[in-house]
MMTF fields as JSON, N, C-alpha, C and O atoms, coordinates in Angstrom:
{
  "mmtfVersion": "1.0.0",
  "mmtfProducer": "UNKNOWN",
  "numBonds": 383,
  "numAtoms": 384,
  "numGroups": 96,
  "numChains": 1,
  "numModels": 1,
  "chainsPerModel": [1],
  "groupsPerChain": [96],
  "chainIdList": ["A"],
  "bondAtomList": [4, 2, 8, 6, 12, 10, 16, 14, 20, 18, 24, 22, 28, 26, 32, 30, 36, 34, 40, 38, 44, 42, 48, 46, 52, 50, 56, 54, 60, 58, 64, 62, 68, 66, 72, 70, 76, 74, 80, 78, 84, 82, 88, 86, 92, 90, 96, 94, 100, 98, 104, 102, 108, 106, 112, 110, 116, 114, 120, 118, 124, 122, 128, 126, 132, 130, 136, 134, 140, 138, 144, 142, 148, 146, 152, 150, 156, 154, 160, 158, 164, 162, 168, 166, 172, 170, 176, 174, 180, 178, 184, 182, 188, 186, 192, 190, 196, 194, 200, 198, 204, 202, 208, 206, 212, 210, 216, 214, 220, 218, 224, 222, 228, 226, 232, 230, 236, 234, 240, 238, 244, 242, 248, 246, 252, 250, 256, 254, 260, 258, 264, 262, 268, 266, 272, 270, 276, 274, 280, 278, 284, 282, 288, 286, 292, 290, 296, 294, 300, 298, 304, 302, 308, 306, 312, 310, 316, 314, 320, 318, 324, 322, 328, 326, 332, 330, 336, 334, 340, 338, 344, 342, 348, 346, 352, 350, 356, 354, 360, 358, 364, 362, 368, 366, 372, 370, 376, 374, 380, 378],
  "bondOrderList": [1, 1, 1, 1, 1, 1, 1, 1, 1, 1, 1, 1, 1, 1, 1, 1, 1, 1, 1, 1, 1, 1, 1, 1, 1, 1, 1, 1, 1, 1, 1, 1, 1, 1, 1, 1, 1, 1, 1, 1, 1, 1, 1, 1, 1, 1, 1, 1, 1, 1, 1, 1, 1, 1, 1, 1, 1, 1, 1, 1, 1, 1, 1, 1, 1, 1, 1, 1, 1, 1, 1, 1, 1, 1, 1, 1, 1, 1, 1, 1, 1, 1, 1, 1, 1, 1, 1, 1, 1, 1, 1, 1, 1, 1, 1],
  "groupList": [{"groupName": "MET", "atomNameList": ["N", "CA", "C", "O"], "elementList": ["N", "C", "C", "O"], "formalChargeList": [0, 0, 0, 0], "bondAtomList": [1, 0, 2, 1, 3, 2], "bondOrderList": [1, 1, 2], "singleLetterCode": "M", "chemCompType": "L-PEPTIDE LINKING"}, {"groupName": "PRO", "atomNameList": ["N", "CA", "C", "O"], "elementList": ["N", "C", "C", "O"], "formalChargeList": [0, 0, 0, 0], "bondAtomList": [1, 0, 2, 1, 3, 2], "bondOrderList": [1, 1, 2], "singleLetterCode": "P", "chemCompType": "L-PEPTIDE LINKING"}, {"groupName": "VAL", "atomNameList": ["N", "CA", "C", "O"], "elementList": ["N", "C", "C", "O"], "formalChargeList": [0, 0, 0, 0], "bondAtomList": [1, 0, 2, 1, 3, 2], "bondOrderList": [1, 1, 2], "singleLetterCode": "V", "chemCompType": "L-PEPTIDE LINKING"}, {"groupName": "TYR", "atomNameList": ["N", "CA", "C", "O"], "elementList": ["N", "C", "C", "O"], "formalChargeList": [0, 0, 0, 0], "bondAtomList": [1, 0, 2, 1, 3, 2], "bondOrderList": [1, 1, 2], "singleLetterCode": "Y", "chemCompType": "L-PEPTIDE LINKING"}, {"groupName": "ARG", "atomNameList": ["N", "CA", "C", "O"], "elementList": ["N", "C", "C", "O"], "formalChargeList": [0, 0, 0, 0], "bondAtomList": [1, 0, 2, 1, 3, 2], "bondOrderList": [1, 1, 2], "singleLetterCode": "R", "chemCompType": "L-PEPTIDE LINKING"}, {"groupName": "PHE", "atomNameList": ["N", "CA", "C", "O"], "elementList": ["N", "C", "C", "O"], "formalChargeList": [0, 0, 0, 0], "bondAtomList": [1, 0, 2, 1, 3, 2], "bondOrderList": [1, 1, 2], "singleLetterCode": "F", "chemCompType": "L-PEPTIDE LINKING"}, {"groupName": "CYS", "atomNameList": ["N", "CA", "C", "O"], "elementList": ["N", "C", "C", "O"], "formalChargeList": [0, 0, 0, 0], "bondAtomList": [1, 0, 2, 1, 3, 2], "bondOrderList": [1, 1, 2], "singleLetterCode": "C", "chemCompType": "L-PEPTIDE LINKING"}, {"groupName": "ALA", "atomNameList": ["N", "CA", "C", "O"], "elementList": ["N", "C", "C", "O"], "formalChargeList": [0, 0, 0, 0], "bondAtomList": [1, 0, 2, 1, 3, 2], "bondOrderList": [1, 1, 2], "singleLetterCode": "A", "chemCompType": "L-PEPTIDE LINKING"}, {"groupName": "GLY", "atomNameList": ["N", "CA", "C", "O"], "elementList": ["N", "C", "C", "O"], "formalChargeList": [0, 0, 0, 0], "bondAtomList": [1, 0, 2, 1, 3, 2], "bondOrderList": [1, 1, 2], "singleLetterCode": "G", "chemCompType": "PEPTIDE LINKING"}, {"groupName": "THR", "atomNameList": ["N", "CA", "C", "O"], "elementList": ["N", "C", "C", "O"], "formalChargeList": [0, 0, 0, 0], "bondAtomList": [1, 0, 2, 1, 3, 2], "bondOrderList": [1, 1, 2], "singleLetterCode": "T", "chemCompType": "L-PEPTIDE LINKING"}, {"groupName": "ASP", "atomNameList": ["N", "CA", "C", "O"], "elementList": ["N", "C", "C", "O"], "formalChargeList": [0, 0, 0, 0], "bondAtomList": [1, 0, 2, 1, 3, 2], "bondOrderList": [1, 1, 2], "singleLetterCode": "D", "chemCompType": "L-PEPTIDE LINKING"}, {"groupName": "HIS", "atomNameList": ["N", "CA", "C", "O"], "elementList": ["N", "C", "C", "O"], "formalChargeList": [0, 0, 0, 0], "bondAtomList": [1, 0, 2, 1, 3, 2], "bondOrderList": [1, 1, 2], "singleLetterCode": "H", "chemCompType": "L-PEPTIDE LINKING"}, {"groupName": "SER", "atomNameList": ["N", "CA", "C", "O"], "elementList": ["N", "C", "C", "O"], "formalChargeList": [0, 0, 0, 0], "bondAtomList": [1, 0, 2, 1, 3, 2], "bondOrderList": [1, 1, 2], "singleLetterCode": "S", "chemCompType": "L-PEPTIDE LINKING"}, {"groupName": "ILE", "atomNameList": ["N", "CA", "C", "O"], "elementList": ["N", "C", "C", "O"], "formalChargeList": [0, 0, 0, 0], "bondAtomList": [1, 0, 2, 1, 3, 2], "bondOrderList": [1, 1, 2], "singleLetterCode": "I", "chemCompType": "L-PEPTIDE LINKING"}, {"groupName": "LEU", "atomNameList": ["N", "CA", "C", "O"], "elementList": ["N", "C", "C", "O"], "formalChargeList": [0, 0, 0, 0], "bondAtomList": [1, 0, 2, 1, 3, 2], "bondOrderList": [1, 1, 2], "singleLetterCode": "L", "chemCompType": "L-PEPTIDE LINKING"}, {"groupName": "GLN", "atomNameList": ["N", "CA", "C", "O"], "elementList": ["N", "C", "C", "O"], "formalChargeList": [0, 0, 0, 0], "bondAtomList": [1, 0, 2, 1, 3, 2], "bondOrderList": [1, 1, 2], "singleLetterCode": "Q", "chemCompType": "L-PEPTIDE LINKING"}, {"groupName": "LYS", "atomNameList": ["N", "CA", "C", "O"], "elementList": ["N", "C", "C", "O"], "formalChargeList": [0, 0, 0, 0], "bondAtomList": [1, 0, 2, 1, 3, 2], "bondOrderList": [1, 1, 2], "singleLetterCode": "K", "chemCompType": "L-PEPTIDE LINKING"}],
  "groupTypeList": [0, 1, 2, 3, 4, 5, 4, 6, 4, 7, 6, 8, 9, 5, 10, 7, 10, 11, 1, 0, 7, 9, 2, 1, 10, 7, 8, 1, 6, 1, 12, 6, 8, 7, 12, 7, 4, 4, 13, 13, 9, 7, 1, 7, 14, 8, 4, 8, 10, 12, 9, 7, 0, 4, 14, 13, 10, 7, 9, 12, 7, 9, 7, 10, 9, 1, 7, 2, 2, 12, 8, 7, 7, 1, 8, 4, 1, 9, 4, 1, 1, 4, 1, 2, 12, 4, 10, 1, 4, 11, 15, 16, 14, 1, 4, 1],
  "groupIdList": [1, 2, 3, 4, 5, 6, 7, 8, 9, 10, 11, 12, 13, 14, 15, 16, 17, 18, 19, 20, 21, 22, 23, 24, 25, 26, 27, 28, 29, 30, 31, 32, 33, 34, 35, 36, 37, 38, 39, 40, 41, 42, 43, 44, 45, 46, 47, 48, 49, 50, 51, 52, 53, 54, 55, 56, 57, 58, 59, 60, 61, 62, 63, 64, 65, 66, 67, 68, 69, 70, 71, 72, 73, 74, 75, 76, 77, 78, 79, 80, 81, 82, 83, 84, 85, 86, 87, 88, 89, 90, 91, 92, 93, 94, 95, 96],
  "secStructList": [7, 7, 3, 3, 3, 3, 3, 3, 6, 6, 6, 3, 3, 3, 3, 3, 3, 7, 7, 4, 4, 4, 7, 7, 1, 3, 3, 3, 7, 6, 6, 6, 7, 7, 3, 3, 3, 3, 3, 7, 7, 7, 7, 7, 6, 6, 7, 7, 7, 1, 2, 2, 2, 2, 2, 2, 2, 2, 2, 2, 2, 2, 2, 2, 1, 7, 7, 7, 7, 7, 1, 7, 7, 6, 6, 7, 7, 7, 7, 7, 7, 7, 7, 7, 7, 7, 7, 6, 6, 4, 4, 4, 1, 7, 7, 7],
  "xCoordList": [200.608, 199.507, 199.907, 200.393, 199.707, 200.1, 199.258, 198.103, 199.861, 199.183, 198.881, 199.764, 197.638, 197.219, 196.788, 196.28, 196.989, 196.62, 195.365, 195.236, 194.456, 193.198, 193.094, 193.69, 192.326, 192.139, 190.647, 189.893, 190.253, 188.885, 188.835, 189.748, 187.786, 187.684, 187.551, 188.005, 186.939, 186.716, 187.833, 188.23, 188.345, 189.28, 190.746, 191.62, 191.041, 192.439, 192.808, 191.946, 194.078, 194.562, 194.601, 194.716, 194.504, 194.638, 195.121, 194.974, 195.693, 196.203, 195.269, 194.634, 195.192, 194.369, 195.051, 195.665, 194.947, 195.506, 194.446, 193.298, 194.85, 193.954, 194.79, 195.953, 194.245, 194.949, 195.114, 194.271, 196.183, 196.449, 195.366, 195.075, 194.771, 193.769, 192.444, 191.687, 192.155, 190.843, 190.943, 190.088, 191.952, 192.097, 191.011, 190.859, 190.257, 189.196, 189.738, 190.795, 188.999, 189.355, 188.954, 189.518, 187.983, 187.525, 187.179, 186.813, 187.302, 186.986, 186.372, 186.454, 185.749, 185.122, 186.169, 187.125, 185.991, 186.872, 186.624, 185.468, 187.679, 187.466, 186.92, 186.338, 187.099, 186.622, 185.159, 184.35, 184.823, 183.476, 182.619, 181.405, 183.218, 182.455, 182.202, 181.6, 182.64, 182.433, 183.346, 184.33, 183.012, 183.809, 185.108, 185.085, 186.23, 187.546, 188.22, 188.244, 188.763, 189.42, 190.848, 191.534, 191.266, 192.642, 193.556, 193.218, 194.735, 195.7, 196.98, 197.266, 197.74, 198.986, 200.1, 200.286, 200.836, 201.956, 203.137, 203.024, 204.251, 205.424, 205.145, 204.394, 205.727, 205.478, 206.002, 207.058, 205.258, 205.651, 206.407, 205.849, 207.68, 208.463, 209.009, 209.225, 209.237, 209.871, 208.901, 209.195, 207.768, 206.778, 206.738, 205.691, 207.851, 207.889, 208.141, 208.568, 207.874, 208.094, 209.169, 209.048, 210.214, 211.286, 212.425, 212.46, 213.339, 214.5, 215.338, 215.851, 215.471, 216.261, 215.639, 216.361, 214.314, 213.654, 213.777, 213.94, 213.703, 213.88, 215.291, 215.487, 216.283, 217.667, 217.856, 218.531, 217.267, 217.373, 216.701, 217.241, 215.538, 214.844, 215.658, 215.739, 216.261, 217.06, 218.304, 218.704, 218.916, 220.107, 219.782, 220.526, 218.687, 218.335, 217.884, 218.042, 217.329, 216.92, 218.129, 218.05, 219.241, 220.415, 221.186, 222.077, 220.863, 221.558, 221.207, 222.055, 219.964, 219.53, 219.828, 220.17, 219.701, 219.883, 220.832, 220.376, 222.128, 223.065, 223.104, 222.847, 223.424, 223.546, 224.806, 225.835, 224.723, 225.857, 226.665, 226.112, 227.96, 228.836, 229.739, 230.326, 229.852, 230.69, 232.019, 232.876, 232.207, 233.45, 233.497, 232.617, 234.523, 234.667, 233.596, 233.089, 233.268, 232.261, 232.773, 233.963, 231.918, 232.378, 232.855, 232.255, 233.936, 234.478, 235.443, 236.081, 235.558, 236.501, 237.837, 237.893, 238.915, 240.223, 240.584, 240.319, 241.178, 241.648, 243.082, 243.78, 243.508, 244.881, 245.857, 245.594, 246.968, 247.98, 248.608, 248.676, 249.057, 249.67, 250.954, 251.679, 251.207, 252.436, 253.639, 253.61, 254.683, 255.868, 256.546, 256.648, 256.99, 257.694, 259.186, 259.668, 259.886, 261.329, 262.016, 261.666, 262.991, 263.776, 265.145, 265.986, 265.361, 266.636, 266.723, 265.844, 267.753, 267.852, 267.996, 267.671, 268.473, 268.61, 267.241, 267.089, 266.267, 264.934, 264.277, 263.409, 264.677, 264.108, 264.571, 263.923, 265.689, 266.206, 265.544, 265.718, 264.784, 264.122, 262.998, 262.394, 262.71, 261.631, 260.275, 260.042, 259.419, 258.072, 257.078, 257.233, 256.078, 255.092, 254.214, 253.342],
  "yCoordList": [108.051, 108.826, 109.373, 108.624, 110.665, 111.268, 110.765, 110.372, 110.788, 110.392, 111.657, 112.485, 111.801, 112.967, 112.521, 111.413, 113.378, 113.064, 113.843, 115.032, 113.146, 113.729, 113.543, 112.623, 114.429, 114.339, 114.294, 115.213, 113.2, 113.026, 113.52, 113.245, 114.239, 114.765, 113.65, 113.796, 112.543, 111.45, 110.415, 109.921, 110.08, 108.948, 109.346, 108.526, 110.559, 110.963, 111.067, 111.316, 110.878, 111.065, 109.749, 108.674, 109.861, 108.712, 109.225, 110.408, 108.348, 108.685, 108.14, 107.101, 108.865, 108.426, 108.826, 109.89, 107.976, 108.247, 108.943, 108.504, 110.041, 110.764, 111.297, 111.637, 111.386, 112.056, 113.545, 114.132, 114.14, 115.547, 116.461, 117.505, 116.082, 116.935, 116.943, 117.909, 115.889, 115.796, 115.586, 114.915, 116.137, 115.947, 116.745, 117.94, 116.104, 116.826, 117.557, 117.211, 118.565, 119.271, 118.463, 118.646, 117.568, 116.71, 115.347, 115.234, 114.318, 112.969, 112.177, 112.58, 111.04, 110.23, 109.466, 108.934, 109.414, 108.66, 107.17, 106.748, 106.356, 104.924, 104.194, 103.117, 104.765, 104.1, 104.409, 103.501, 105.715, 106.086, 106.669, 106.791, 107.032, 107.567, 109.055, 109.613, 109.728, 111.176, 111.919, 111.365, 113.168, 113.99, 114.393, 114.894, 114.167, 114.494, 115.511, 115.337, 116.565, 117.62, 117.22, 116.543, 117.657, 117.411, 118.359, 119.528, 117.859, 118.694, 118.775, 117.905, 119.824, 120.036, 119.281, 119.427, 118.478, 117.704, 117.808, 118.369, 117.27, 117.201, 116.205, 115.252, 116.402, 115.461, 114.069, 113.922, 113.063, 111.667, 111.182, 110.494, 111.547, 111.228, 109.808, 109.229, 109.238, 107.931, 106.8, 105.927, 106.783, 105.754, 104.726, 104.127, 104.507, 103.533, 102.131, 101.948, 101.144, 99.759, 99.145, 98.006, 99.922, 99.427, 98.891, 99.105, 98.204, 97.674, 98.816, 98.714, 99.893, 101.03, 101.653, 102.01, 101.79, 102.378, 101.474, 101.971, 100.147, 99.236, 99.337, 99.27, 99.5, 99.654, 100.959, 100.98, 102.039, 103.327, 103.247, 103.757, 102.617, 102.476, 101.637, 101.978, 100.55, 99.703, 100.44, 100.296, 101.226, 101.971, 103.062, 103.251, 103.779, 104.839, 104.262, 104.914, 103.058, 102.441, 102.084, 102.159, 101.7, 101.338, 102.56, 102.418, 103.746, 104.95, 105.251, 105.715, 104.99, 105.269, 104.118, 104.344, 102.901, 101.72, 100.736, 99.751, 100.98, 100.064, 98.713, 98.616, 97.698, 96.352, 96.284, 96.863, 95.588, 95.442, 94.228, 93.147, 94.411, 93.354, 92.923, 93.76, 91.616, 91.129, 90.562, 90.221, 90.456, 89.922, 90.048, 90.657, 89.47, 89.504, 88.638, 87.69, 88.979, 88.211, 86.792, 86.611, 85.791, 84.415, 84.195, 84.681, 83.46, 83.151, 84.189, 83.969, 85.311, 86.335, 86.131, 85.958, 86.147, 85.988, 87.25, 88.365, 87.064, 88.195, 88.496, 87.642, 89.692, 90.081, 89.357, 89.196, 88.925, 88.306, 89.385, 90.546, 89.027, 90.029, 90.573, 89.872, 91.837, 92.455, 91.848, 91.638, 91.564, 90.976, 91.986, 93.173, 91.491, 92.319, 92.079, 90.946, 93.176, 93.063, 92.843, 93.471, 91.951, 91.688, 92.361, 92.159, 93.155, 93.853, 94.989, 95.851, 95.022, 96.071, 97.474, 98.452, 97.589, 98.919, 99.538, 100.759, 98.705, 99.221, 99.833, 100.698, 99.398, 99.952, 101.399, 102.144, 101.794, 103.144, 104.142, 105.351, 103.642, 104.543, 105.306, 104.79, 106.543, 107.302, 106.657, 106.125, 106.72, 106.136, 107.238, 108.392, 106.874, 107.897, 108.34, 109.19],
  "zCoordList": [145.197, 145.712, 147.083, 147.93, 147.304, 148.581, 149.746, 149.581, 150.915, 152.148, 152.938, 153.161, 153.358, 154.13, 155.517, 155.688, 156.505, 157.883, 158.258, 157.968, 158.904, 159.359, 160.867, 161.428, 161.527, 162.974, 163.283, 162.966, 163.909, 164.382, 165.83, 166.608, 166.193, 167.563, 168.585, 169.72, 168.203, 169.154, 169.136, 170.192, 167.96, 167.834, 167.708, 167.992, 167.298, 167.119, 165.65, 164.808, 165.339, 163.969, 163.209, 163.797, 161.879, 160.984, 159.637, 159.334, 158.833, 157.511, 156.445, 156.628, 155.314, 154.196, 152.896, 152.818, 151.873, 150.547, 149.694, 149.629, 149.038, 148.125, 146.985, 147.2, 145.77, 144.685, 145.011, 145.689, 144.534, 144.836, 144.274, 144.856, 143.158, 142.529, 143.287, 143.191, 144.035, 144.683, 146.192, 146.77, 146.836, 148.281, 149.008, 148.759, 149.9, 150.606, 151.839, 152.367, 152.283, 153.521, 154.746, 155.825, 154.583, 155.671, 155.084, 153.914, 155.913, 155.462, 156.59, 157.75, 156.262, 157.311, 158.122, 157.559, 159.42, 160.311, 160.081, 160.05, 159.917, 159.686, 160.916, 160.782, 162.111, 163.33, 163.631, 163.824, 163.67, 164.097, 162.978, 163.144, 161.843, 160.718, 160.794, 159.876, 161.861, 161.995, 161.029, 160.538, 160.763, 159.871, 160.578, 161.702, 159.907, 160.464, 159.555, 158.336, 160.135, 159.346, 159.001, 159.767, 157.831, 157.395, 158.15, 158.335, 158.598, 159.309, 158.496, 157.673, 158.736, 158.004, 158.712, 159.92, 157.963, 158.504, 157.55, 156.46, 157.966, 157.09, 155.971, 156.178, 154.799, 153.709, 154.046, 154.66, 153.64, 153.86, 152.631, 151.777, 152.552, 151.359, 151.379, 150.314, 152.533, 152.62, 152.882, 153.698, 152.229, 152.498, 151.38, 151.136, 150.697, 149.624, 150.144, 151.284, 149.303, 149.691, 148.789, 148.339, 148.54, 147.697, 148.564, 149.776, 147.924, 148.631, 149.21, 150.325, 148.452, 148.922, 150.167, 151.098, 150.202, 151.364, 152.578, 153.693, 152.393, 153.52, 154.071, 155.285, 153.192, 153.63, 154.401, 155.43, 153.911, 154.594, 155.965, 156.946, 156.04, 157.324, 158.304, 159.484, 157.837, 158.716, 159.194, 160.349, 158.317, 158.683, 159.695, 160.658, 159.492, 160.435, 161.775, 162.807, 161.777, 163.032, 163.891, 165.117, 163.278, 164.048, 164.551, 165.388, 164.06, 164.533, 165.977, 166.739, 166.359, 167.725, 168.678, 169.839, 168.198, 169.046, 168.363, 167.781, 168.422, 167.769, 168.473, 169.673, 167.725, 168.29, 169.154, 168.805, 170.262, 171.169, 170.723, 170.518, 170.577, 170.097, 171.24, 171.925, 171.445, 172.535, 172.042, 172.858, 170.752, 170.232, 168.721, 168.112, 168.121, 166.676, 166.021, 166.621, 164.796, 164.067, 163.841, 163.582, 163.931, 163.741, 162.311, 161.352, 162.196, 160.882, 160.347, 159.318, 161.027, 160.575, 161.251, 162.468, 160.486, 161.128, 161.909, 161.462, 163.056, 163.85, 163.456, 162.907, 163.733, 163.391, 164.304, 165.496, 163.758, 164.618, 165.503, 165.099, 166.673, 167.546, 166.932, 166.226, 167.223, 166.695, 167.386, 168.599, 166.65, 167.281, 168.212, 167.905, 169.321, 170.304, 170.136, 170.151, 169.978, 169.788, 171.131, 172.13, 171.142, 172.353, 172.284, 173.159, 171.25, 171.085, 172.106, 172.12, 172.962, 173.985, 173.405, 174.079, 172.177, 171.566, 171.281, 171.298, 171.024, 170.739, 171.985, 171.864, 173.155, 174.382, 174.616, 175.35, 173.993, 174.151, 173.216, 173.37, 172.245, 171.299, 171.999, 172.939, 171.545, 172.179, 171.878, 170.793, 172.847, 172.705, 172.325, 172.727, 171.563, 171.156, 172.304, 172.123]
}
């Protein structure tokens, strides 16, 4: 069922569910009971309660505020250090 947004002059905006066939131009405000007009908004396509929608919401939330990491994850092996050659001929090779 689509979600529509209404604006009450006294209380502000609120959302209400209505079938597409019977959506009213105005509805009662849940706070004060006054008539509130329906306003045009972007479609609310991502308002599902599925596992996929929760994953998408969690992923988009981390785009703006990523978690700060201070080190490697616990239990993960770190890479061993690269061996350093002691051969003097290798020191003459060009460096990148």
